[in-house]
Short mmCIF file of the C-alpha atoms (twelve columns), coordinates in Angstrom:
data_MODEL
# 
_entry.id   MODEL 
# 
loop_
_atom_site.group_PDB 
_atom_site.id 
_atom_site.type_symbol 
_atom_site.label_atom_id 
_atom_site.label_alt_id 
_atom_site.label_comp_id 
_atom_site.label_asym_id 
_atom_site.label_seq_id 
_atom_site.Cartn_x 
_atom_site.Cartn_y 
_atom_site.Cartn_z 
_atom_site.pdbx_PDB_model_num 
ATOM 1   C CA . MET A 1   44.349 50.630  130.352 1 
ATOM 2   C CA . PRO A 2   44.685 51.305  126.559 1 
ATOM 3   C CA . ARG A 3   45.613 54.744  125.770 1 
ATOM 4   C CA . THR A 4   42.983 56.788  124.136 1 
ATOM 5   C CA . LEU A 5   43.689 58.889  121.125 1 
ATOM 6   C CA . PRO A 6   42.250 62.172  120.419 1 
ATOM 7   C CA . LEU A 7   39.705 62.637  117.681 1 
ATOM 8   C CA . PRO A 8   40.433 64.708  114.878 1 
ATOM 9   C CA . HIS A 9   38.966 68.301  115.509 1 
ATOM 10  C CA . ALA A 10  35.454 68.233  115.648 1 
ATOM 11  C CA . ASP A 11  34.707 71.283  113.654 1 
ATOM 12  C CA . LEU A 12  36.524 70.079  110.888 1 
ATOM 13  C CA . VAL A 13  35.090 66.593  110.481 1 
ATOM 14  C CA . ALA A 14  31.435 68.120  110.802 1 
ATOM 15  C CA . ASP A 15  32.304 71.001  108.328 1 
ATOM 16  C CA . PRO A 16  29.046 71.159  106.153 1 
ATOM 17  C CA . GLU A 17  30.794 72.467  102.922 1 
ATOM 18  C CA . LEU A 18  33.505 69.861  102.959 1 
ATOM 19  C CA . LEU A 19  31.261 67.200  103.605 1 
ATOM 20  C CA . ALA A 20  28.862 68.530  100.759 1 
ATOM 21  C CA . VAL A 21  31.833 68.480  98.413  1 
ATOM 22  C CA . LEU A 22  32.745 64.832  99.210  1 
ATOM 23  C CA . ARG A 23  29.000 63.601  98.965  1 
ATOM 24  C CA . ALA A 24  28.643 65.351  95.629  1 
ATOM 25  C CA . CYS A 25  31.759 63.728  94.228  1 
ATOM 26  C CA . ALA A 26  30.800 60.098  95.191  1 
ATOM 27  C CA . ASP A 27  29.015 59.485  91.885  1 
ATOM 28  C CA . PRO A 28  30.293 58.764  88.366  1 
ATOM 29  C CA . VAL A 29  27.609 60.839  86.585  1 
ATOM 30  C CA . ARG A 30  28.504 63.936  88.609  1 
ATOM 31  C CA . LEU A 31  32.283 63.408  88.194  1 
ATOM 32  C CA . SER A 32  31.514 63.086  84.340  1 
ATOM 33  C CA . ILE A 33  29.799 66.395  84.633  1 
ATOM 34  C CA . LEU A 34  32.675 67.937  86.240  1 
ATOM 35  C CA . ARG A 35  35.038 66.655  83.482  1 
ATOM 36  C CA . LEU A 36  32.823 68.001  80.788  1 
ATOM 37  C CA . LEU A 37  32.943 71.633  82.403  1 
ATOM 38  C CA . ALA A 38  36.603 71.634  82.446  1 
ATOM 39  C CA . GLU A 39  36.929 74.147  79.657  1 
ATOM 40  C CA . ASP A 40  33.512 75.196  78.654  1 
ATOM 41  C CA . ALA A 41  30.150 75.861  79.963  1 
ATOM 42  C CA . PHE A 42  27.033 73.776  78.698  1 
ATOM 43  C CA . GLY A 43  23.368 74.226  78.723  1 
ATOM 44  C CA . VAL A 44  20.995 71.685  80.471  1 
ATOM 45  C CA . GLN A 45  19.879 70.242  77.178  1 
ATOM 46  C CA . GLU A 46  23.447 69.806  75.925  1 
ATOM 47  C CA . LEU A 47  24.542 68.007  79.151  1 
ATOM 48  C CA . CYS A 48  21.431 65.714  78.783  1 
ATOM 49  C CA . ARG A 49  22.541 64.949  75.300  1 
ATOM 50  C CA . MET A 50  26.053 64.081  75.871  1 
ATOM 51  C CA . LEU A 51  25.469 62.022  79.217  1 
ATOM 52  C CA . GLU A 52  22.322 60.399  77.685  1 
ATOM 53  C CA . LEU A 53  20.221 61.359  80.796  1 
ATOM 54  C CA . GLY A 54  16.778 62.678  81.050  1 
ATOM 55  C CA . GLN A 55  16.330 66.207  82.324  1 
ATOM 56  C CA . PRO A 56  15.036 65.414  85.939  1 
ATOM 57  C CA . ASN A 57  17.761 63.110  86.589  1 
ATOM 58  C CA . LEU A 58  20.440 65.555  85.484  1 
ATOM 59  C CA . SER A 59  18.720 68.456  87.406  1 
ATOM 60  C CA . HIS A 60  19.009 66.407  90.450  1 
ATOM 61  C CA . HIS A 61  22.798 65.880  89.699  1 
ATOM 62  C CA . LEU A 62  23.305 69.627  89.168  1 
ATOM 63  C CA . LYS A 63  21.561 70.499  92.415  1 
ATOM 64  C CA . LEU A 64  23.701 68.358  94.274  1 
ATOM 65  C CA . LEU A 65  26.830 69.709  92.564  1 
ATOM 66  C CA . SER A 66  25.504 73.450  93.061  1 
ATOM 67  C CA . GLU A 67  24.845 72.982  96.636  1 
ATOM 68  C CA . ALA A 68  28.477 71.671  97.233  1 
ATOM 69  C CA . GLY A 69  29.791 74.800  95.318  1 
ATOM 70  C CA . LEU A 70  31.121 72.796  92.657  1 
ATOM 71  C CA . VAL A 71  29.346 74.205  89.762  1 
ATOM 72  C CA . GLN A 72  27.330 77.435  89.104  1 
ATOM 73  C CA . ALA A 73  24.586 78.313  86.805  1 
ATOM 74  C CA . HIS A 74  24.583 81.587  84.763  1 
ATOM 75  C CA . ARG A 75  21.726 82.746  82.517  1 
ATOM 76  C CA . ASP A 76  22.717 83.224  78.622  1 
ATOM 77  C CA . GLY A 77  19.866 84.509  76.895  1 
ATOM 78  C CA . THR A 78  17.083 82.217  77.274  1 
ATOM 79  C CA . GLN A 79  19.184 79.469  78.406  1 
ATOM 80  C CA . THR A 80  21.108 78.411  81.748  1 
ATOM 81  C CA . PHE A 81  24.322 77.159  81.330  1 
ATOM 82  C CA . TYR A 82  26.665 75.582  83.883  1 
ATOM 83  C CA . ARG A 83  30.221 76.109  84.566  1 
ATOM 84  C CA . ARG A 84  32.817 75.338  87.184  1 
ATOM 85  C CA . THR A 85  32.982 77.291  90.369  1 
ATOM 86  C CA . LEU A 86  36.347 78.837  91.458  1 
ATOM 87  C CA . VAL A 87  36.442 78.269  95.212  1 
ATOM 88  C CA . ALA A 88  38.518 80.567  97.397  1 
ATOM 89  C CA . ALA A 89  41.687 79.101  98.321  1 
ATOM 90  C CA . ASP A 90  41.306 79.974  102.250 1 
ATOM 91  C CA . LYS A 91  38.073 77.415  102.479 1 
ATOM 92  C CA . PRO A 92  38.809 74.233  103.808 1 
ATOM 93  C CA . GLU A 93  37.293 72.420  100.696 1 
ATOM 94  C CA . ALA A 94  39.422 74.137  98.283  1 
ATOM 95  C CA . VAL A 95  42.252 71.723  98.655  1 
ATOM 96  C CA . VAL A 96  39.871 68.816  98.184  1 
ATOM 97  C CA . GLN A 97  38.334 70.238  95.063  1 
ATOM 98  C CA . HIS A 98  41.665 71.231  93.674  1 
ATOM 99  C CA . CYS A 99  42.958 67.724  94.009  1 
ATOM 100 C CA . LEU A 100 39.782 66.258  92.429  1 
ATOM 101 C CA . LEU A 101 39.686 68.338  89.398  1 
ATOM 102 C CA . ALA A 102 43.423 67.762  88.820  1 
ATOM 103 C CA . VAL A 103 42.799 63.967  88.876  1 
ATOM 104 C CA . LEU A 104 39.741 64.052  86.357  1 
ATOM 105 C CA . ASP A 105 41.406 66.700  84.027  1 
ATOM 106 C CA . ALA A 106 44.245 64.378  83.782  1 
ATOM 107 C CA . ASP A 107 42.653 61.608  81.915  1 
ATOM 108 C CA . ALA A 108 40.842 62.064  78.667  1 
ATOM 109 C CA . LEU A 109 37.369 61.837  78.085  1 
ATOM 110 C CA . PRO A 110 36.151 58.419  76.984  1 
ATOM 111 C CA . ALA A 111 35.768 57.927  73.264  1 
ATOM 112 C CA . ALA A 112 31.717 57.804  73.366  1 
ATOM 113 C CA . LEU A 113 31.436 60.878  75.648  1 
ATOM 114 C CA . GLU A 114 33.906 62.934  73.437  1 
ATOM 115 C CA . GLY A 115 32.033 62.287  70.416  1 
ATOM 116 C CA . ARG A 116 28.926 63.295  71.826  1 
ATOM 117 C CA . ARG A 117 30.518 66.506  73.079  1 
ATOM 118 C CA . SER A 118 32.090 66.940  69.607  1 
ATOM 119 C CA . ASP A 119 28.350 66.925  68.055  1 
ATOM 120 C CA . VAL A 120 27.221 69.545  70.666  1 
ATOM 121 C CA . PHE A 121 30.301 71.571  69.384  1 
ATOM 122 C CA . GLU A 122 29.139 71.128  65.623  1 
ATOM 123 C CA . ALA A 123 25.628 72.036  66.476  1 
ATOM 124 C CA . ARG A 124 26.696 75.312  67.760  1 
ATOM 125 C CA . ALA A 125 28.890 76.174  64.739  1 
ATOM 126 C CA . GLU A 126 26.157 75.051  62.431  1 
ATOM 127 C CA . ARG A 127 23.697 77.602  64.083  1 
ATOM 128 C CA . SER A 128 26.230 80.391  63.864  1 
ATOM 129 C CA . ARG A 129 27.008 79.423  60.024  1 
ATOM 130 C CA . ALA A 130 23.362 79.315  59.165  1 
ATOM 131 C CA . PHE A 131 22.893 82.893  60.934  1 
ATOM 132 C CA . PHE A 132 25.683 84.424  58.671  1 
ATOM 133 C CA . ALA A 133 24.436 82.864  55.583  1 
ATOM 134 C CA . ARG A 134 20.758 84.277  56.507  1 
ATOM 135 C CA . HIS A 135 21.800 87.825  57.794  1 
ATOM 136 C CA . ALA A 136 24.917 88.878  56.033  1 
ATOM 137 C CA . ASP A 137 23.493 91.989  54.692  1 
ATOM 138 C CA . ALA A 138 21.812 93.067  57.885  1 
ATOM 139 C CA . PHE A 139 25.121 92.424  60.188  1 
ATOM 140 C CA . ASP A 140 26.641 95.729  59.859  1 
ATOM 141 C CA . ARG A 141 23.540 97.533  60.915  1 
ATOM 142 C CA . ASN A 142 22.878 95.245  63.936  1 
ATOM 143 C CA . ARG A 143 26.534 94.932  64.948  1 
ATOM 144 C CA . ASP A 144 26.798 98.848  65.138  1 
ATOM 145 C CA . LEU A 145 24.031 98.750  67.871  1 
ATOM 146 C CA . ILE A 146 26.517 96.712  70.089  1 
ATOM 147 C CA . ALA A 147 30.023 98.123  69.161  1 
ATOM 148 C CA . SER A 148 31.080 100.180 66.017  1 
ATOM 149 C CA . PRO A 149 34.531 98.878  64.539  1 
ATOM 150 C CA . GLY A 150 35.619 102.344 64.224  1 
ATOM 151 C CA . HIS A 151 35.893 102.907 67.703  1 
ATOM 152 C CA . TYR A 152 37.614 99.688  68.941  1 
ATOM 153 C CA . LEU A 153 39.777 98.605  65.908  1 
ATOM 154 C CA . PRO A 154 42.260 101.806 65.964  1 
ATOM 155 C CA . VAL A 155 42.858 100.920 69.681  1 
ATOM 156 C CA . LEU A 156 43.374 97.096  68.846  1 
ATOM 157 C CA . ALA A 157 45.726 98.406  66.014  1 
ATOM 158 C CA . ASN A 158 47.953 99.743  68.811  1 
ATOM 159 C CA . LEU A 159 48.443 96.281  70.606  1 
ATOM 160 C CA . LEU A 160 50.113 94.930  67.310  1 
ATOM 161 C CA . PRO A 161 53.671 94.096  67.477  1 
ATOM 162 C CA . LYS A 162 55.849 96.775  66.222  1 
ATOM 163 C CA . HIS A 163 57.676 94.776  63.523  1 
ATOM 164 C CA . ALA A 164 55.275 92.241  62.695  1 
ATOM 165 C CA . GLU A 165 55.926 90.638  59.409  1 
ATOM 166 C CA . ARG A 166 53.175 88.037  59.329  1 
ATOM 167 C CA . ALA A 167 49.313 88.229  60.583  1 
ATOM 168 C CA . LEU A 168 46.613 86.036  60.622  1 
ATOM 169 C CA . GLU A 169 43.215 87.341  61.352  1 
ATOM 170 C CA . ILE A 170 40.486 84.958  62.478  1 
ATOM 171 C CA . GLY A 171 36.965 86.028  61.216  1 
ATOM 172 C CA . PRO A 172 37.720 89.021  59.507  1 
ATOM 173 C CA . GLY A 173 33.994 89.773  58.600  1 
ATOM 174 C CA . PRO A 174 33.482 92.651  56.230  1 
ATOM 175 C CA . GLY A 175 37.421 93.001  56.289  1 
ATOM 176 C CA . GLU A 176 37.702 96.552  58.173  1 
ATOM 177 C CA . PHE A 177 40.886 95.533  59.946  1 
ATOM 178 C CA . LEU A 178 42.615 94.039  56.686  1 
ATOM 179 C CA . PRO A 179 43.807 97.524  55.442  1 
ATOM 180 C CA . GLU A 180 45.654 98.214  58.747  1 
ATOM 181 C CA . LEU A 181 47.210 94.957  58.826  1 
ATOM 182 C CA . ALA A 182 48.221 95.298  55.057  1 
ATOM 183 C CA . GLN A 183 49.996 98.530  55.918  1 
ATOM 184 C CA . ARG A 184 51.936 97.161  58.830  1 
ATOM 185 C CA . CYS A 185 52.796 93.550  57.610  1 
ATOM 186 C CA . SER A 186 54.311 92.136  54.600  1 
ATOM 187 C CA . GLU A 187 51.754 89.079  54.750  1 
ATOM 188 C CA . VAL A 188 48.298 89.026  55.791  1 
ATOM 189 C CA . VAL A 189 46.066 85.687  55.982  1 
ATOM 190 C CA . ALA A 190 42.422 86.298  56.791  1 
ATOM 191 C CA . LEU A 191 40.237 82.995  57.577  1 
ATOM 192 C CA . ASP A 192 36.403 83.057  57.562  1 
ATOM 193 C CA . SER A 193 33.986 80.173  57.438  1 
ATOM 194 C CA . SER A 194 31.164 82.292  55.905  1 
ATOM 195 C CA . PRO A 195 31.313 82.664  52.239  1 
ATOM 196 C CA . GLY A 196 29.179 85.793  52.368  1 
ATOM 197 C CA . MET A 197 31.605 87.556  54.820  1 
ATOM 198 C CA . LEU A 198 34.656 86.464  52.859  1 
ATOM 199 C CA . GLU A 199 33.144 87.557  49.650  1 
ATOM 200 C CA . ARG A 200 32.597 90.984  51.460  1 
ATOM 201 C CA . ALA A 201 36.190 91.047  52.533  1 
ATOM 202 C CA . ARG A 202 37.393 90.136  49.180  1 
ATOM 203 C CA . LYS A 203 35.605 93.152  47.526  1 
ATOM 204 C CA . ARG A 204 37.146 95.567  50.233  1 
ATOM 205 C CA . CYS A 205 40.759 94.301  49.422  1 
ATOM 206 C CA . GLN A 206 40.182 94.820  45.713  1 
ATOM 207 C CA . ASP A 207 38.628 98.106  46.150  1 
ATOM 208 C CA . ALA A 208 41.623 99.253  48.263  1 
ATOM 209 C CA . GLY A 209 44.356 97.466  46.031  1 
ATOM 210 C CA . LEU A 210 45.532 95.292  49.013  1 
ATOM 211 C CA . THR A 211 47.954 92.913  47.290  1 
ATOM 212 C CA . ARG A 212 49.465 91.388  50.563  1 
ATOM 213 C CA . VAL A 213 46.140 89.815  51.962  1 
ATOM 214 C CA . THR A 214 45.251 86.192  51.244  1 
ATOM 215 C CA . LEU A 215 41.470 85.298  51.899  1 
ATOM 216 C CA . ILE A 216 40.972 81.554  52.823  1 
ATOM 217 C CA . SER A 217 37.523 79.794  53.177  1 
ATOM 218 C CA . GLY A 218 37.233 77.715  56.115  1 
ATOM 219 C CA . GLU A 219 38.030 77.022  59.869  1 
ATOM 220 C CA . LEU A 220 41.274 77.053  61.742  1 
ATOM 221 C CA . PRO A 221 42.789 73.575  61.988  1 
ATOM 222 C CA . ASP A 222 43.671 72.181  65.581  1 
ATOM 223 C CA . SER A 223 47.215 72.731  65.114  1 
ATOM 224 C CA . PRO A 224 49.621 73.320  62.211  1 
ATOM 225 C CA . SER A 225 50.690 69.566  62.073  1 
ATOM 226 C CA . ARG A 226 47.098 68.245  61.368  1 
ATOM 227 C CA . ASP A 227 45.622 67.901  58.069  1 
ATOM 228 C CA . GLY A 228 43.527 70.834  57.481  1 
ATOM 229 C CA . LEU A 229 43.377 73.556  54.953  1 
ATOM 230 C CA . ALA A 230 45.593 72.760  52.126  1 
ATOM 231 C CA . ASP A 231 47.038 76.417  51.663  1 
ATOM 232 C CA . ALA A 232 50.517 77.384  51.255  1 
ATOM 233 C CA . HIS A 233 49.981 80.637  52.956  1 
ATOM 234 C CA . LEU A 234 48.309 79.027  56.170  1 
ATOM 235 C CA . THR A 235 51.603 77.973  57.731  1 
ATOM 236 C CA . PRO A 236 52.956 78.354  61.375  1 
ATOM 237 C CA . GLY A 237 55.044 81.080  62.885  1 
ATOM 238 C CA . PHE A 238 52.498 84.174  62.527  1 
ATOM 239 C CA . ASP A 239 53.878 87.317  64.596  1 
ATOM 240 C CA . ALA A 240 50.253 88.308  65.347  1 
ATOM 241 C CA . VAL A 241 47.028 86.490  65.409  1 
ATOM 242 C CA . ILE A 242 43.715 88.567  65.562  1 
ATOM 243 C CA . CYS A 243 40.298 87.722  66.738  1 
ATOM 244 C CA . ALA A 244 38.177 90.745  66.485  1 
ATOM 245 C CA . MET A 245 34.596 90.277  68.201  1 
ATOM 246 C CA . VAL A 246 34.666 86.293  67.124  1 
ATOM 247 C CA . LEU A 247 35.023 84.436  70.384  1 
ATOM 248 C CA . HIS A 248 31.423 85.064  71.256  1 
ATOM 249 C CA . HIS A 249 30.294 83.438  67.857  1 
ATOM 250 C CA . ALA A 250 32.596 80.050  68.675  1 
ATOM 251 C CA . PRO A 251 31.168 76.990  69.958  1 
ATOM 252 C CA . ASP A 252 34.151 76.391  71.879  1 
ATOM 253 C CA . PRO A 253 35.910 79.692  73.008  1 
ATOM 254 C CA . ALA A 254 38.729 77.872  75.056  1 
ATOM 255 C CA . ALA A 255 39.709 75.536  72.244  1 
ATOM 256 C CA . MET A 256 39.665 78.357  69.687  1 
ATOM 257 C CA . LEU A 257 42.374 80.356  71.879  1 
ATOM 258 C CA . ALA A 258 44.339 76.989  71.918  1 
ATOM 259 C CA . ARG A 259 44.392 76.668  68.289  1 
ATOM 260 C CA . CYS A 260 45.100 80.302  67.727  1 
ATOM 261 C CA . SER A 261 48.303 79.910  70.268  1 
ATOM 262 C CA . HIS A 262 49.380 76.690  67.973  1 
ATOM 263 C CA . TRP A 263 49.973 79.215  65.144  1 
ATOM 264 C CA . LEU A 264 51.993 81.874  66.766  1 
ATOM 265 C CA . ARG A 265 55.659 81.903  66.664  1 
ATOM 266 C CA . PRO A 266 57.492 81.928  70.147  1 
ATOM 267 C CA . GLY A 267 56.978 85.614  71.463  1 
ATOM 268 C CA . GLY A 268 54.117 86.167  68.847  1 
ATOM 269 C CA . ALA A 269 51.051 87.896  69.955  1 
ATOM 270 C CA . LEU A 270 47.212 87.164  70.050  1 
ATOM 271 C CA . LEU A 271 45.092 90.033  69.888  1 
ATOM 272 C CA . ILE A 272 41.658 89.889  71.113  1 
ATOM 273 C CA . ALA A 273 38.639 92.223  71.045  1 
ATOM 274 C CA . GLU A 274 35.787 90.854  72.968  1 
ATOM 275 C CA . LEU A 275 32.518 91.741  74.799  1 
ATOM 276 C CA . CYS A 276 32.486 91.605  78.600  1 
ATOM 277 C CA . PRO A 277 29.736 89.842  80.095  1 
ATOM 278 C CA . HIS A 278 26.222 91.380  79.667  1 
ATOM 279 C CA . THR A 279 22.670 90.361  79.656  1 
ATOM 280 C CA . GLN A 280 21.076 91.653  76.754  1 
ATOM 281 C CA . ASP A 281 19.352 88.873  75.271  1 
ATOM 282 C CA . TRP A 282 18.371 90.411  71.606  1 
ATOM 283 C CA . VAL A 283 22.106 90.067  70.490  1 
ATOM 284 C CA . ALA A 284 21.498 86.589  69.741  1 
ATOM 285 C CA . ASP A 285 18.773 86.980  67.051  1 
ATOM 286 C CA . ALA A 286 20.261 90.273  65.907  1 
ATOM 287 C CA . CYS A 287 23.946 89.264  65.617  1 
ATOM 288 C CA . GLY A 288 24.021 85.444  65.971  1 
ATOM 289 C CA . ASP A 289 26.010 85.743  69.355  1 
ATOM 290 C CA . VAL A 290 26.455 82.114  71.135  1 
ATOM 291 C CA . TRP A 291 27.716 83.833  74.231  1 
ATOM 292 C CA . ARG A 292 26.805 86.917  76.178  1 
ATOM 293 C CA . GLY A 293 30.354 88.183  76.462  1 
ATOM 294 C CA . PHE A 294 33.366 86.700  78.592  1 
ATOM 295 C CA . ASP A 295 34.661 87.694  82.122  1 
ATOM 296 C CA . PRO A 296 38.222 89.085  81.515  1 
ATOM 297 C CA . ASP A 297 39.653 86.453  84.275  1 
ATOM 298 C CA . GLN A 298 38.090 83.469  82.173  1 
ATOM 299 C CA . LEU A 299 39.766 84.923  79.085  1 
ATOM 300 C CA . SER A 300 42.945 84.876  81.038  1 
ATOM 301 C CA . ARG A 301 42.639 81.389  82.381  1 
ATOM 302 C CA . TRP A 302 41.841 79.880  78.839  1 
ATOM 303 C CA . ALA A 303 45.009 81.928  77.649  1 
ATOM 304 C CA . ALA A 304 47.251 80.516  80.266  1 
ATOM 305 C CA . ASP A 305 45.928 76.837  79.587  1 
ATOM 306 C CA . ALA A 306 47.115 77.484  76.082  1 
ATOM 307 C CA . GLY A 307 50.596 78.670  76.883  1 
ATOM 308 C CA . LEU A 308 49.823 82.371  76.595  1 
ATOM 309 C CA . THR A 309 50.864 85.033  78.885  1 
ATOM 310 C CA . ASP A 310 48.667 88.047  79.675  1 
ATOM 311 C CA . ASP A 311 50.496 91.026  78.396  1 
ATOM 312 C CA . ALA A 312 47.993 94.054  77.908  1 
ATOM 313 C CA . ARG A 313 44.099 94.825  78.545  1 
ATOM 314 C CA . GLN A 314 41.981 97.777  77.859  1 
ATOM 315 C CA . PHE A 315 38.527 98.483  78.236  1 
ATOM 316 C CA . LEU A 316 36.062 100.491 76.278  1 
ATOM 317 C CA . ALA A 317 32.459 101.536 76.988  1 
ATOM 318 C CA . GLN A 318 30.001 101.438 73.999  1 
ATOM 319 C CA . ARG A 319 26.687 102.374 73.339  1 
ATOM 320 C CA . ASN A 320 23.647 100.463 75.074  1 
ATOM 321 C CA . GLY A 321 25.464 99.541  78.124  1 
ATOM 322 C CA . PHE A 322 28.047 97.135  76.386  1 
ATOM 323 C CA . ARG A 323 31.891 97.002  77.083  1 
ATOM 324 C CA . ILE A 324 34.819 95.862  74.940  1 
ATOM 325 C CA . GLN A 325 37.890 94.194  76.473  1 
ATOM 326 C CA . LEU A 326 41.052 94.671  74.180  1 
ATOM 327 C CA . ARG A 327 43.627 92.035  75.057  1 
ATOM 328 C CA . ARG A 328 47.054 91.143  74.157  1 
ATOM 329 C CA . PHE A 329 48.725 87.639  74.975  1 
ATOM 330 C CA . ILE A 330 52.269 86.636  74.121  1 
ATOM 331 C CA . ALA A 331 53.177 82.986  73.170  1 
ATOM 332 C CA . ASN A 332 55.340 81.698  75.756  1 
ATOM 333 C CA . PRO A 333 58.904 80.474  74.345  1 
ATOM 334 C CA . THR A 334 58.235 76.662  75.520  1 
ATOM 335 C CA . ALA A 335 54.522 76.856  74.319  1 
# 
């Protein structure tokens, strides 16, 4: 009589959650969705545009991925955005999900898909630029309904490196933080894509007699080695890079963190003031917000991917139910 081998454990083979993950992954469209969600959240219409799918078809794929626990939806204003789900390590399907995503993320996006994703990011950026062009004069009033700079900027200043010589501020807005930076650093560079905001920052510097501040119009290049802004002051090796209430306007917050990291010297500090998650939809119309805040752990994961170490954090309660997170990340020596 041939020897009968025991079957694998029946409970493991029939585990519905593990089977759902395996079924959900057995489709190229769903794998493309997971790849796109590697570093960002996208709305349904954005995913339809990138994947060139109709909404009913896309909704079917998202439903299967959601039921498998691979993605989750969250409301951001009037839109629903999807992002990857973090599975608890003690679940059987966690190992499968981790290996799957690692394989997906190891490959670059196909050129056509990358191009359509870039178009989505550019559309987000254009909406933000258009808002600031229309509402620069009313920005202060609307912003103070969320968080007054006089409340959180002094606390953010305490996170600056003690002996910082060079500082770069991304999106200085009207320039409230520039006098503090100019007092502490021998060289300050401020970069903003809004001409209206940059002009207000320029006037503030002139009125205060700040001679150590260089104002530059434009976007931060991907890396110091890439052709971007032709300005002698925008060179790598900053001791501090500051993003105060900027990320929730950024079309791709994870990429923004990575770009900031590229401009720091080893051991330099990235300082962030940012909203915690909230559900107050009016901020999109009042302040041009693209995102309704960020989960602190999400910022930490993006920072780690950018070669930054979480060094300090503080939380401040604001009016109307908002909370601000003040964060300091340190550039790793090998980043």
